[in-house]
C-alpha positions as CSV (number, residue, x, y, z in Angstrom):
1,M,13.8,137.6,100.2
2,P,9.8,138.4,99.4
3,P,9.1,141.7,98.0
4,P,8.0,144.5,100.1
5,T,4.7,145.3,99.5
6,T,4.1,149.0,100.6
7,P,5.5,152.5,99.4
8,A,7.8,152.3,101.9
9,A,8.8,149.4,102.5
10,A,10.0,149.4,98.5
11,F,11.0,152.5,99.0
12,A,13.1,152.0,101.6
13,R,14.8,148.9,100.3
14,L,16.0,150.4,97.6
15,M,17.4,153.1,99.4
16,E,19.4,150.3,101.8
17,G,20.6,149.0,98.6
18,N,22.1,152.4,97.4
19,K,23.8,152.8,100.9
20,R,25.1,149.4,99.3
21,W,26.3,150.8,96.4
22,V,27.9,154.1,97.6
23,S,29.7,151.9,100.4
24,G,31.3,149.5,98.3
25,D,29.3,146.6,100.5
26,L,27.4,145.1,98.0
27,Q,25.4,141.8,98.3
28,H,24.1,141.2,94.6
29,P,21.0,139.1,95.5
30,D,18.8,137.3,93.3
31,R,21.6,137.0,90.9
32,D,21.7,133.1,90.3
33,P,20.5,130.2,88.1
34,D,17.9,129.9,91.1
35,R,16.2,133.3,90.8
36,R,16.6,133.2,87.4
37,E,14.5,129.9,87.5
38,L,12.2,131.2,90.1
39,V,11.2,134.6,88.0
40,A,11.3,132.1,84.8
41,Q,7.0,131.9,84.9
42,Q,6.2,134.7,87.2
43,Q,7.6,138.2,88.0
44,E,6.6,140.2,91.2
45,P,8.7,143.5,90.5
46,Y,8.0,146.2,93.8
47,G,9.1,148.8,92.0
48,S,9.3,150.9,88.6
49,V,12.2,153.4,87.6
50,L,12.0,155.4,85.2
51,S,15.7,156.8,84.6
52,C,18.6,158.5,81.8
53,I,19.5,156.3,79.2
54,D,23.4,157.1,80.7
55,S,25.6,154.4,80.9
56,R,27.1,155.1,84.5
57,V,23.1,155.2,85.7
58,P,22.6,151.5,85.9
59,P,19.4,151.2,87.8
60,E,19.8,147.7,89.4
61,L,23.9,148.1,90.2
62,L,22.9,151.6,91.5
63,F,20.2,149.7,93.9
64,D,21.7,146.9,94.5
65,T,18.7,144.9,93.0
66,G,18.3,141.7,91.6
67,L,16.7,139.8,89.0
68,G,12.7,140.4,89.0
69,D,13.2,143.4,91.4
70,L,12.7,146.4,88.7
71,Y,10.5,147.2,85.9
72,V,13.2,149.8,84.4
73,M,12.0,152.2,81.8
74,R,15.7,154.6,80.5
75,T,14.8,157.7,78.2
76,G,17.1,160.6,77.4
77,G,16.7,162.6,80.3
78,E,14.1,160.3,81.6
79,A,11.9,162.2,78.1
80,I,8.2,160.9,78.6
81,G,5.5,160.4,75.9
82,P,2.4,157.8,75.7
83,V,4.8,154.9,75.3
84,V,6.9,155.6,78.0
85,T,4.1,156.7,80.4
86,G,2.4,153.7,79.1
87,S,5.7,151.4,80.5
88,V,5.6,153.3,83.4
89,E,2.0,152.6,84.3
90,Y,2.0,149.1,83.6
91,G,3.9,147.7,87.0
92,P,1.2,149.7,89.3
93,M,-2.1,148.5,87.2
94,T,-1.3,145.3,86.0
95,S,0.6,144.0,88.9
96,G,0.4,146.5,92.1
97,T,3.9,147.4,91.6
98,P,4.1,149.9,95.1
99,L,6.5,152.5,94.1
100,I,7.9,154.9,90.5
101,V,10.5,156.5,90.7
102,V,12.1,158.7,88.2
103,L,15.6,158.8,88.2
104,G,18.0,162.1,87.2
105,H,22.3,162.2,87.3
106,Q,24.3,164.7,87.8
107,R,25.8,165.7,84.6
108,C,23.1,164.8,81.9
109,G,24.1,164.4,78.3
110,A,20.7,164.2,77.2
111,V,19.7,167.2,79.3
112,K,23.0,169.7,78.3
113,A,22.0,168.9,74.6
114,A,18.8,169.8,75.2
115,Y,19.3,173.0,77.0
116,G,22.0,174.3,74.3
117,S,19.7,173.4,71.6
118,L,16.7,175.5,73.3
119,R,19.2,178.1,74.5
120,D,20.8,179.2,70.5
121,G,17.4,178.1,69.0
122,K,19.3,175.7,66.9
123,P,17.3,172.1,66.9
124,L,19.2,168.9,67.2
125,P,19.3,166.4,64.2
126,G,17.0,163.6,63.8
127,N,15.0,162.4,66.4
128,L,16.9,164.0,68.9
129,Q,14.8,167.0,68.6
130,A,12.0,164.8,70.3
131,I,14.1,164.5,73.4
132,V,14.7,168.4,73.4
133,K,10.8,168.7,73.0
134,A,10.2,166.7,75.6
135,L,12.6,168.6,77.9
136,E,11.2,172.1,77.0
137,P,9.4,172.4,80.0
138,A,12.5,171.7,82.3
139,Y,14.2,173.8,80.6
140,R,11.7,177.1,80.7
141,Q,11.5,176.4,84.7
142,A,15.5,176.1,84.6
143,V,15.6,179.7,83.1
144,R,12.8,181.4,85.1
145,E,15.2,179.9,88.5
146,G,18.4,181.3,87.8
147,G,21.3,180.1,89.5
148,G,24.3,179.1,89.2
149,D,24.7,175.7,87.1
150,P,21.5,175.8,84.6
151,V,22.0,172.6,83.4
152,E,22.0,171.2,86.8
153,T,18.8,173.2,87.5
154,M,17.3,172.0,84.4
155,A,18.0,168.3,84.8
156,R,16.8,168.9,88.2
157,A,13.4,170.1,87.2
158,Q,13.1,167.2,84.9
159,V,12.9,164.9,87.5
160,T,10.7,167.2,89.6
161,L,8.1,167.6,86.7
162,T,7.6,164.3,85.0
163,A,7.4,163.0,88.9
164,T,4.2,165.5,89.8
165,D,3.2,164.8,86.2
166,L,3.0,160.6,87.1
167,R,1.2,161.5,90.4
168,T,-1.6,163.3,89.1
169,N,-2.1,161.9,86.1
170,N,-5.5,159.8,85.7
171,D,-4.8,156.4,86.0
172,L,-2.2,156.7,88.5
173,S,-3.2,160.2,91.3
174,P,-6.2,157.0,92.7
175,L,-3.6,154.7,93.5
176,V,-1.1,157.8,95.3
177,K,-4.7,158.8,97.1
178,K,-5.2,155.3,98.5
179,G,-1.7,154.7,100.0
180,E,-1.1,152.4,97.7
181,L,1.7,154.1,95.6
182,A,4.3,156.2,96.1
183,V,5.7,158.5,92.8
184,V,9.2,159.2,93.9
185,G,12.0,162.3,92.1
186,A,15.6,161.5,92.8
187,Y,19.3,162.7,91.6
188,Y,22.3,160.1,91.3
189,S,25.4,162.2,91.6
190,L,27.7,160.3,89.3
191,D,31.0,161.7,92.3
192,T,29.5,159.7,95.0
193,G,26.7,157.1,93.7
194,K,24.6,158.6,96.4
195,V,20.7,158.7,95.2
196,E,19.2,162.3,96.9
197,V,15.5,162.6,97.3
198,L,13.7,165.5,95.7
199,S,10.1,164.6,95.8
200,G,7.7,162.3,96.9
201,A,9.4,159.9,99.7
202,P,6.8,157.8,101.3
203,S,6.2,157.8,105.1
C-alpha cells in the first residue's frame, strides 16, 4: 500500500490502525522480508511520532504500522530540546513527511515524577532533572487549571504545549500554513488502547 501524502490521509491511516489495535483485529502490515528488502535502500515514512519512553506505549504497535512507516522519537514525558526538535523536524523538512503526532499517555511515570519534584521543590538525581525542567511549563499550566487529577492534567498539558510549540516554530509553521503538514496532539489510554485527539487533527 503506497504511503499517504497528505496530512489528513496520513492521520486517517494512523487512526485506522489504532482502531485495529483496540479491537484486536490487527493486520501487522509490512512486517516481512519483502518489506525489509523494499525499504533497505530508501524510506518514505508518512508520519513522525514523538512519544514517551514508557514500555507500554510503542507507537508502531498501537497504530498497527509497518517497517518504514514512521519516524519515532521517544523521550521521558515527551520532553523536547534542540536535538529532539531537530529529530522531529527531520521528516517534514527533508522528505515531506505530512504528519507529526505528539503522543502522551495515561499514568505517565515521567510526568508523575516531575510533578512531585516541582511540587515539593526536590530535584531528581542526575539527568532526570533535565526532564523535570523541560516539563515545568506543563506543571505550571496544570496548577493553574486545577482539577481532580493534577498528574493527568499535567500529562495532557505537556502534549498540548509541545504540539503547539512544534506547530508554531519558525521551521515547521510555514509547512503547516501551506497545508503540507499537520501537528497533532494525542493521548493514549493504557486501559483501553485508544488514542484520543487533543489538538490539531487535520480535516
